[in-house]
C-alpha positions as CSV (number, residue, x, y, z in Angstrom):
1,M,0.1,0.0,-0.1
2,F,2.9,2.7,0.8
3,L,4.9,1.6,-2.2
4,F,1.3,2.5,-4.2
5,L,0.7,5.6,-2.8
6,I,4.5,6.7,-3.5
7,L,4.3,5.7,-7.2
8,A,0.6,7.4,-7.3
9,V,2.1,10.5,-5.8
10,Y,5.0,10.6,-8.6
11,F,3.1,9.4,-11.7
12,L,-0.2,11.0,-11.4
13,P,1.5,14.5,-11.5
14,T,3.9,13.0,-14.0
15,I,1.1,11.9,-16.4
16,Y,-0.5,15.2,-16.2
17,T,2.5,17.0,-17.1
18,Y,3.1,14.8,-20.1
19,V,-0.6,15.3,-21.4
20,R,-0.7,18.9,-20.6
21,L,2.7,19.6,-22.5
22,K,2.2,17.3,-25.3
23,N,-0.1,19.5,-26.6
24,L,2.7,22.1,-27.1
25,F,4.0,20.2,-30.2
26,S,2.1,20.5,-33.4
27,R,4.2,17.8,-35.6
28,R,4.1,14.3,-34.9
29,L,7.6,13.7,-34.9
30,D,8.1,16.2,-32.5
31,K,5.4,14.5,-30.3
32,I,7.4,11.4,-30.8
33,L,10.7,13.1,-29.5
34,F,9.2,14.7,-26.7
35,T,7.3,11.7,-25.5
36,L,10.6,9.8,-25.5
37,C,12.8,12.6,-23.8
38,Y,10.1,12.6,-21.3
39,I,10.0,9.0,-20.7
40,T,13.6,9.0,-19.9
41,F,13.5,11.8,-17.5
42,A,10.4,10.3,-15.6
43,L,12.1,7.2,-15.4
44,G,15.8,8.7,-14.5
45,F,15.5,8.9,-10.6
46,F,14.4,5.4,-10.5
47,I,17.2,3.9,-12.7
48,A,19.7,6.3,-10.7
49,E,18.2,4.5,-7.3
50,I,19.1,1.1,-8.8
51,M,22.3,1.4,-9.9
52,S,23.2,3.4,-6.8
53,H,22.8,0.0,-5.1
54,R,25.7,-1.9,-7.2
55,A,29.1,-2.4,-6.0
56,D,30.8,-0.4,-8.8
57,A,28.3,2.4,-8.6
58,G,30.8,5.1,-7.9
59,A,33.3,4.1,-10.4
60,G,33.6,5.5,-14.2
61,P,30.7,6.5,-15.9
62,A,28.3,4.9,-13.7
63,R,28.7,7.7,-11.0
64,Y,27.6,10.5,-13.6
65,I,24.7,8.6,-14.7
66,I,23.6,8.0,-11.4
67,L,24.3,12.0,-10.8
68,I,22.0,12.8,-14.0
69,G,19.3,10.4,-13.0
70,Y,19.2,11.9,-9.6
71,Y,18.8,15.8,-11.1
72,T,15.8,14.3,-12.9
73,L,13.5,14.1,-10.0
74,P,13.4,17.9,-9.0
75,Y,13.4,18.7,-12.6
76,M,10.1,16.9,-13.0
77,L,8.8,18.1,-9.9
78,Y,9.3,21.9,-10.8
79,L,8.2,21.1,-14.9
80,F,4.6,19.8,-13.0
81,L,4.5,22.8,-10.9
82,L,4.9,25.4,-13.5
83,T,2.7,23.4,-16.1
84,L,0.2,23.2,-13.3
85,L,0.7,27.2,-12.7
86,S,0.2,27.6,-16.3
87,D,-3.0,26.1,-16.5
88,I,-4.0,28.2,-13.6
89,L,-3.0,31.5,-15.1
90,R,-4.7,30.4,-18.5
91,G,-8.1,29.9,-16.6
92,V,-8.0,33.0,-14.5
93,N,-7.1,34.9,-17.6
94,R,-10.2,33.6,-19.6
95,L,-12.3,34.8,-16.4
96,L,-10.4,38.2,-16.4
97,K,-9.7,38.8,-19.6
98,I,-6.5,40.5,-18.6
99,V,-4.4,38.9,-21.8
100,S,-6.7,39.5,-25.2
101,T,-7.0,36.0,-26.8
102,E,-4.8,37.5,-29.9
103,I,-2.0,37.6,-27.6
104,T,-1.9,34.2,-26.1
105,R,-2.6,32.5,-29.4
106,D,0.3,34.5,-31.1
107,R,3.3,31.9,-32.1
108,K,5.8,34.0,-30.4
109,F,3.7,34.2,-27.0
110,Q,3.5,30.6,-27.2
111,A,7.0,29.6,-28.1
112,V,8.1,32.0,-25.1
113,T,5.9,30.4,-23.0
114,T,6.9,27.1,-24.1
115,W,10.6,27.7,-23.3
116,I,10.0,29.2,-19.7
117,I,7.9,25.8,-18.9
118,F,11.0,23.9,-19.9
119,L,14.0,25.9,-19.1
120,L,13.0,27.5,-15.7
121,P,12.7,24.3,-13.9
122,A,16.3,23.6,-15.0
123,L,17.7,27.0,-13.5
124,I,16.2,26.3,-10.1
125,V,17.7,23.0,-10.2
126,A,21.0,24.3,-11.0
127,F,20.7,26.8,-8.3
128,G,19.5,24.1,-5.9
129,A,22.6,22.1,-6.9
130,V,25.0,25.1,-6.1
131,H,22.9,26.0,-2.5
132,V,23.4,22.4,-1.4
133,N,27.0,22.7,-1.2
134,T,26.6,26.2,0.6
135,I,27.5,24.9,4.6
136,R,25.6,27.7,6.9
137,V,26.2,27.8,10.6
138,N,22.7,28.6,12.9
139,E,23.4,29.3,16.5
140,Y,21.2,29.5,19.2
141,R,21.8,30.2,23.2
142,V,19.9,28.4,25.8
143,T,19.5,27.8,29.6
144,V,19.1,24.5,31.5
145,P,18.9,23.5,35.3
146,R,22.4,22.9,36.3
147,K,21.4,20.3,38.9
148,S,24.7,18.5,39.7
149,A,26.8,19.7,36.6
150,V,30.1,20.6,37.3
151,I,30.8,23.1,34.3
152,D,28.9,26.1,33.3
153,H,28.5,26.2,29.5
154,L,28.6,23.6,26.9
155,K,28.7,24.2,23.2
156,I,27.6,21.9,21.0
157,A,28.1,21.2,17.1
158,M,25.1,19.2,15.7
159,A,24.8,18.1,12.2
160,A,22.9,15.0,10.9
161,D,21.8,13.2,7.4
162,F,25.1,13.2,5.6
163,H,23.8,9.9,3.4
164,L,27.3,9.5,2.4
165,G,27.1,7.4,-1.1
166,Q,28.3,7.7,-4.5
167,I,28.0,11.1,-5.3
168,T,29.1,12.7,-2.2
169,D,31.8,15.1,-2.8
170,K,34.9,14.7,-0.7
171,E,35.7,18.5,-1.3
172,F,31.9,19.1,1.1
173,L,33.1,16.8,3.6
174,E,36.6,18.5,3.8
175,K,34.7,21.9,4.1
176,F,32.6,20.5,6.9
177,T,35.2,19.3,9.0
178,D,37.3,22.8,8.5
179,K,33.9,24.6,9.6
180,V,33.4,22.3,12.5
181,N,37.1,22.7,13.8
182,A,36.8,26.5,13.4
183,L,33.7,26.4,16.1
184,H,35.7,25.0,18.5
185,P,32.9,23.0,20.2
186,D,33.0,21.0,23.4
187,I,31.1,18.3,21.9
188,V,29.9,17.1,18.3
189,L,26.7,15.5,17.7
190,L,25.3,13.4,15.2
191,P,21.6,12.6,14.7
192,G,21.6,9.7,12.4
193,D,21.8,9.4,8.4
194,M,25.3,9.5,8.7
195,V,26.1,6.6,6.0
196,E,23.8,4.9,3.2
197,G,23.4,0.9,4.5
198,H,24.6,-0.7,1.6
199,R,28.1,1.4,1.3
200,D,31.2,-0.5,2.2
201,D,34.1,0.4,-0.1
202,G,37.4,2.3,0.0
203,E,35.7,5.7,-0.5
204,I,33.6,5.2,2.6
205,S,36.9,4.6,4.4
206,E,38.1,7.7,3.4
207,F,35.0,9.6,4.9
208,A,35.4,7.9,7.8
209,Q,39.2,9.1,8.1
210,Q,38.1,13.0,7.5
211,F,35.7,12.5,10.5
212,R,38.7,11.5,12.5
213,Q,40.1,15.1,11.6
214,I,37.3,16.5,14.1
215,K,38.4,18.1,17.4
216,S,36.6,18.6,20.3
217,K,36.5,18.5,24.0
218,Y,34.4,15.4,24.6
219,G,34.4,13.5,21.0
220,I,31.9,12.6,18.8
221,Y,28.6,11.0,19.4
222,A,25.9,9.5,17.3
223,S,22.6,8.0,17.3
224,P,21.4,5.4,14.7
225,G,19.2,6.7,11.9
226,N,16.8,4.9,9.7
227,H,19.4,4.6,6.4
228,E,21.6,3.1,9.1
229,S,19.2,0.4,9.2
230,H,19.6,-0.7,5.5
231,S,22.5,-2.2,6.8
232,R,25.2,-4.5,5.7
233,D,26.7,-7.1,8.4
234,N,28.6,-4.5,10.2
235,K,26.4,-1.9,10.4
236,F,28.5,0.5,12.7
237,K,31.9,-0.3,11.0
238,F,31.9,3.0,9.4
239,F,31.3,4.7,12.8
240,S,34.1,2.8,14.8
241,D,36.5,3.7,11.7
242,A,35.5,7.4,12.0
243,G,36.2,7.7,15.6
244,I,32.5,8.4,16.5
245,N,30.6,6.8,19.4
246,V,27.4,5.3,18.7
247,L,24.6,5.3,21.5
248,A,21.9,3.0,20.2
249,D,19.4,3.1,23.1
250,S,22.1,3.7,25.4
251,A,23.5,6.3,27.8
252,V,26.8,8.1,28.9
253,T,27.8,10.3,31.6
254,I,30.2,13.3,30.0
255,D,32.4,14.8,32.4
256,N,29.9,14.2,35.5
257,S,28.1,17.3,33.8
258,F,25.3,15.9,31.7
259,Y,23.8,12.4,30.6
260,L,23.9,11.9,26.7
261,V,21.2,9.3,25.8
262,G,21.2,7.7,21.8
263,R,17.6,6.3,20.9
264,N,17.4,4.0,18.3
265,D,15.4,4.9,15.3
266,A,11.8,4.9,15.6
267,H,11.1,2.2,13.0
268,S,13.5,-0.1,15.1
269,N,11.8,-3.0,16.1
270,N,13.4,-3.4,19.5
271,R,13.6,0.3,20.3
272,K,13.3,1.3,24.1
273,S,10.8,3.6,25.5
274,I,12.1,6.9,26.6
275,D,11.2,6.1,30.2
276,E,13.5,2.9,30.0
277,L,16.5,4.8,28.9
278,L,16.1,7.6,31.5
279,A,15.6,4.8,34.5
280,Q,19.2,3.7,33.4
281,L,20.2,7.1,34.6
282,P,22.1,7.0,37.8
283,G,22.0,10.8,39.1
284,N,20.7,14.4,38.8
285,L,22.3,15.7,35.5
286,P,21.0,17.6,32.8
287,V,19.7,15.3,30.1
288,I,20.7,15.8,26.4
289,V,18.7,13.2,24.0
290,L,19.8,12.1,20.2
291,D,16.7,10.7,18.4
292,H,16.5,10.7,14.4
293,R,13.1,11.2,14.0
294,P,11.5,14.4,15.9
295,T,8.1,12.0,16.6
296,D,8.1,11.7,20.1
297,I,8.4,15.3,21.1
298,E,5.1,15.6,23.2
299,E,6.2,12.5,25.2
300,V,9.8,13.5,25.6
301,S,8.6,17.3,26.7
302,R,6.6,15.5,29.5
303,R,9.9,14.0,30.9
304,E,12.9,14.7,32.4
305,V,15.0,16.1,29.2
306,D,16.4,19.5,28.7
307,I,17.3,19.0,25.0
308,Q,16.6,16.8,22.3
309,L,18.8,16.8,19.3
310,S,17.1,15.2,15.8
311,G,17.5,15.5,12.0
312,H,15.5,13.2,9.3
313,T,13.2,16.0,7.7
314,H,15.8,17.9,5.9
315,N,13.2,20.9,6.2
316,G,11.6,19.4,3.0
317,Q,14.7,19.7,0.8
318,L,12.8,20.7,-2.1
319,F,10.4,23.5,-2.0
320,P,7.2,23.5,-1.4
321,L,7.7,20.1,0.2
322,N,9.1,22.1,3.5
323,F,5.2,23.1,3.9
324,I,4.0,19.5,4.1
325,I,7.0,18.8,6.5
326,N,5.8,21.5,9.1
327,N,2.5,20.1,8.9
328,L,3.4,16.5,9.5
329,Y,5.7,17.1,12.4
330,E,5.3,19.4,15.4
331,L,8.8,20.7,14.6
332,G,10.0,20.4,11.1
333,W,13.2,22.5,11.5
334,G,14.6,24.8,14.0
335,H,14.1,25.4,17.8
336,K,11.1,25.1,20.0
337,K,10.9,24.7,23.7
338,I,7.7,22.8,25.2
339,G,7.4,22.5,28.7
340,N,11.1,22.4,30.0
341,T,12.6,20.6,27.0
342,H,14.7,22.7,24.4
343,L,13.9,20.6,21.1
344,F,16.2,21.2,17.9
345,V,15.1,19.7,14.5
346,T,18.5,20.3,11.9
347,S,17.8,20.4,8.1
348,G,20.7,18.2,7.6
349,A,24.4,18.8,6.5
350,Q,23.4,17.2,3.1
351,V,20.8,15.8,1.8
352,W,19.1,12.4,0.5
353,G,18.8,11.4,-3.2
354,P,19.2,14.4,-5.5
355,P,21.9,16.7,-4.7
356,V,19.8,19.6,-4.7
357,R,18.3,21.7,-2.0
358,T,15.9,24.5,-2.8
359,A,14.4,24.6,0.9
360,G,16.4,25.3,3.8
361,D,20.0,25.1,4.2
362,S,22.6,22.8,4.6
363,E,23.7,23.3,8.1
364,I,25.6,22.9,11.2
365,M,23.6,23.8,14.2
366,V,25.6,25.2,17.2
367,I,24.0,25.3,20.6
368,N,25.1,27.3,23.5
369,V,24.2,25.7,26.6
370,D,24.3,27.7,29.8
371,F,23.8,25.6,33.0
372,V,22.3,27.8,35.7
373,A,20.2,27.5,38.8
374,S,17.0,27.6,37.0
375,G,15.9,27.0,33.6
376,G,15.3,29.7,30.9
377,K,14.0,30.5,27.7
378,G,16.1,29.7,24.5
379,T,16.9,32.3,22.1
380,L,18.3,32.6,18.7
381,L,21.5,34.6,18.3
């Protein structure tokens, strides 16, 4: 049923767009050529997904075929949206007579309209391809009860959703590492989806070594995401190679000052409840939770959790999907305080699938935590 819904969401708009755009061509040969090109673009993303799971997907021409295939998905999205917008404007014009019939039927007007419909999606995708590799640092400051903590301040660098795969740019990861080190964080926290589960090659080892260049006082900690569950036999080998400590439904005490709790992904069959995890904590220290999906926000906010860090949503990644994300989740991106719990959801350091971002930023969240005698309200710096 889920697969049927996914296919319906993709192919129904695809069929609508094809039927509408085919009418722009008058000659039979033009219609045939358009049909062939359109079918290729419509299937491009699925071809790329199939190829990306092959062992040799990152080598030679296959890498570029996958890349081109991924670009077709956002192109088809914006082609559909522009076609729909064109039909809406045409309908409005028929009612209000803003533009005369003589102009709308003019060949030059129709030619310009056709070029806009086909070229503007390509320009949007090109913008998104550049924007995705621009890392933004978004900084916050919050206060939480000190309890028995021996430190006054904690600087967290948080990022998620790297989706390290065949088309991941090595220079991007180098840039990320340099930005994190320039922030001089006390701790680096990564709530899930670091690497595609089927990856197990030399390139992924290079990514792991890059993460070892990150420097922080307390080290790097991560919780599993849903893409780590698409796993090889040893799904956490990348983390150990990268010097990243994985917390899978487990907790550690950091510097006698706070508890760090990492939860399994929400779709994990053996995921523990937040109550089970908190019951394991022996003393009275601030609690920071890593949970890949921001799905248990209300439940967590009613517990003794001071901060929860999540990812997964990508802030929609492609406009206007960010509006859907913000309706699906209590918090689709950013910071929100519910009760005494500060909740943070990052839009991700990278993206899934198409290396294109037209909603939100590729970001590192910096969270400055002040441990004080009583709680306070978080503020954006």
